[in-house]
N, C-alpha and C positions, 0 to 999 in steps of 0.2 A: 505494500499500499503506501510505505513512502518514496517507492519506486515511481510511482506513480504522481506523485504531488510533486519531485525536483522535476519528473518531464515537464508539467505545467506549467512551471515557474520558470523554468530554463528558457520555452519558447514565449511567453507572456508577452515579452518582449519583442515578439517578430510579428509580422502581418502573418495572420492564421486565414487561410482560403477554406470556406465552409465545404468539405467534400459530400459529393453527391452519396447516394444510396448504393450499397455494397448486396450484391447477390451473392449467397452463399450456396455452392450446389453442389451434388453428389451424384458421380458418375454422368457429370456435364450436366444435369438433369435439376433446375432451382429448386432449394427445396425452402428457403427465405430468406427475407430481405432485411437490412437493418439502417439505421441513418445513424451519424457522429452523435443527432440529436437524445437517440435511445438510450445512449450508453454515457451520456454525460451528467454531471452533477448541476442543480439547476442556480450558475454560478453564470450568469453573463459576461463574457468573452474571457471568462478561465477556461483554457481547454482543459479540464480533468475528468479522466474516466472514473463513473460511477461502479465501483468494485462489486457490490451486490447486485446491479443489475447487467453487468457483464457475465458473472457467475451463473445468475438465471439464463441466460440467454445463450451462454456455452452447456447448461445443462442440457436445454430445450432440442439443441442440435446434435447432444451428444445422445440422445433419446432417438432422435430423428435417424441417426445415421449406422446405429449400434448392430449389429446383427450377432445373433449367438451362435458359439460354434456345436453341432451336431457331431458327436463319437461315431465310429465305426461300431458297425453290429453284426452279427448273423441273421440272416433270417430265419424262415422255415424250413426252405429248403435248403439249408447248410452254405448258402452262398455268403460271403462279405462284402457289406455295402460299405462301400468309401466315406470316410469323414468328412465334414465341409467345416472349415475355417470359418472364423467369424472377427468379427470388428467393431473396433469401438473407438469414438474421438479421440487424437493425438491431441489432447490439450496443451501441451506445451509450444509444439508446433501450432497450433490454431492460436493462442494468446498473442504469439511473438508476430501472428501476420495481422491482427486484429488492432493491435498497437500500431504496427506498420501504417496501417490504413488510417486509422483514429489521428495519426499526428502526422502522418506524411501524405494522406490522400494520392497514394502510386498506384493502385487499382481498383476497380469498378466491379470484380468479378474475383469469387474466392473458392477454390473446389477445398472441401475439408477432408483435412489430413484425416488419414484414416491409420490406428494399430491393428494390425492382425493380432487373431486369438486362435491360439489351435487349441485344440481340443487334446481331453488326456488321454481318448483312445482312438489311436489309429488303426490302417487296417494291417499294417505292418507287426501291429503288438497283437493283435487279435490272431493273425495266420500265426505267430508262434505261440502264443498259449491255449492254441485251443488242440494243440498236439496229445497232450496224455491226461485221461480223465483221474481223477483221484479220488471220488467221493460221488455217490449219486444215491438214490432213494426215492421211492414210490409208494404214492398211497390213492386210494379209490374212492371217488363219490360220487353218489344218485345223481344220474343225469335227470331224474326230475323236479328237483328242486332249482329251477328256473333261478329267481334271486339270488341265491347261494352261489350257483355255478357264478352267475355273470360276476360276482365278487372274488372269486378262486381266480379269475381267468385274467383281471384288472389287477389285481396282487401280483400276479403271476409274471405279468408283462412288466410292471415297474423296477422287478427286481433281475429280471432275463437282461441279460448280456453286460450284466454289470460286474465290473473289476476292483476288484481289491488288491492294491499292492503292498510289499512285504514292507510288517509293522505296523498298516493302515487297520485300523476296525472298521467293520459294519452295522449298521442300527440298521433294523428292520422298521423302526416308526420313522426314521429319517429318510431310507431311501424311497420306502411307498408313499408316505406322508400322510396327511390326514385325510380317512376316508370319507368323502361327503358324496351326495346326490350331484352336486356340480361338476364333479369327476367321472358321476356315472354309476357309483356304488348306492345300491338298493337296501333296502330292510330285510335281514334274514335272523334267523335264530342265532343267540349267543347264550354263552353261561355265565351270569351273574349272579354271584357268592352261590352258587351251589344248585342254582335255577336257571331253567332256560327264558330267555326274553326276545324279544327283537328289538333289532338295533341297526344301524346303516353300516354296511362293510360285514354283516356278518359272516362267515365261512374262512375269512382270509386266517384265521390259524389255523387252518390246516397249510396256508402255503409256511406258514413260519414254522410249523411242525415239520413238515418234509424237509424245509429248508435246514432245518435244526440237524435233523437225522444225513442227510446227503454233506453237511459240516462235519459233523463228527465220526463219520465215515470215512472221510476225506482226512482225518487228523488233525484237524483245523485247533485252535483253543478258543473254544467258550468262553464269555466273557460273563454274558445275563442270560438266566434261561429259567421260566417260570411255568409252573405247572398248574393247567386247569384246575377250578373249585371241585370238579366232579369229572369222572372216569369221561375219555371220550372212544368214539368206536373204530377212528380207523391206522391207530398204531397200538404197539405193545403200552400199557400200564407203565406211567412214567417218561414216556417217550415221546411226549406232548410240549410243545411251546406256546404258549399264552401270551398275546401280543394285545394293547390298546392304546388307542391315542391318549396320551398325558397321564399313562398308567403304564403297566409292566413292556419291556422291551426285547427283543432278541437281540443279542450282541455278540459277536465275534471276531476273533484277531487273527489276520495271517500272519501266521509266525513264519512261515517259511520264507526263502531269499528270492522267491519268484511271484511275479502277479498271477491270481486266481481268478476264473472264469466265469458269472455263475450262467448256467443254461438252464429254464423254467419255462416247460411246456407242458400243454393237456392234450391227452388222444384219446379218443371215447370216454371213458370214466377216469381216467387216470390222469394225475399229475404226476409228472418225473421232473426231480430237479439234478442237475449232475452240477459239478464241478471239476474243473479243465485247470490246466498249466502248460509250461511249457515242456521236451522231454528229458531237460537236464535237471529239474526238479529232483531234490530228494526228501520223501514223505514218510511219514511212518501212517498208513492206515488202519482202521480200526473195526473189526466188525458190530454192527448196528440189528439188533433184532429185527423182524417184521412180523407180522400176525400169520396164523399159521395157512389161512386161505387164501394170502396175498401175494402175488407172482411180482418178483423183484425188477421185473423187466416191461415195457412198453410192448406192444404185438407191433410188430413188425409190419 
């Protein structure tokens, strides 16, 4: 801010030409127009920029040009779909260019300078860590419970293709997010204090439970895991992992020296979660129990 005042005072004794409007473009297309007066303090004859106005204007430009990056992912056919680079406003360059316009009137058009944002998961990484299956688990559900099944599909999709780097922890609640109607979750039975009730997102505990068993099968470190208050039917006793928003969470840590990849898919009445990594990983799998009547593999 002091720099702004100094610049204003330095040129106060000089004749100051009132610049025209400045057009801001993105990929050559106009996105905003600004005048010197839009960015100035209300001090006639004294060219001092209002930093509050300028920062607000810069935030608006940033919002207009920003694009979130997208991770590479594996589709249901097993194909790797490449990542997409994101962008945000290069605020330092933009500030320098706006100051040049404001005090020198050297341009009437400015292409918004951008910084590239690279996604954490690219196709090269996926190609490496899909090599070795280190854990898996399968559970069955009834195809007649449409609301519950809808919630299972949504939660499975939320964790599908998620990558956990060495030393990182995975939180089911953080990754899946709040289960709301706006996200497509529907009312379905849940267990509350040992009794069945209806709640938005009912059924997703089958996803967290299946994930817990796949993670345990892979020998990963379980940090938080809470059982239901009543027995459930799709895993052996003591092998469940209940979750709720602002309540119990399922959390595990990748203790290995390679990233791990979660693959969660449904086929028919089966939910299968697989844990993959690179072929150079050194891991110690664990045997995990199944119900006697369940097959541990999805139908081919």
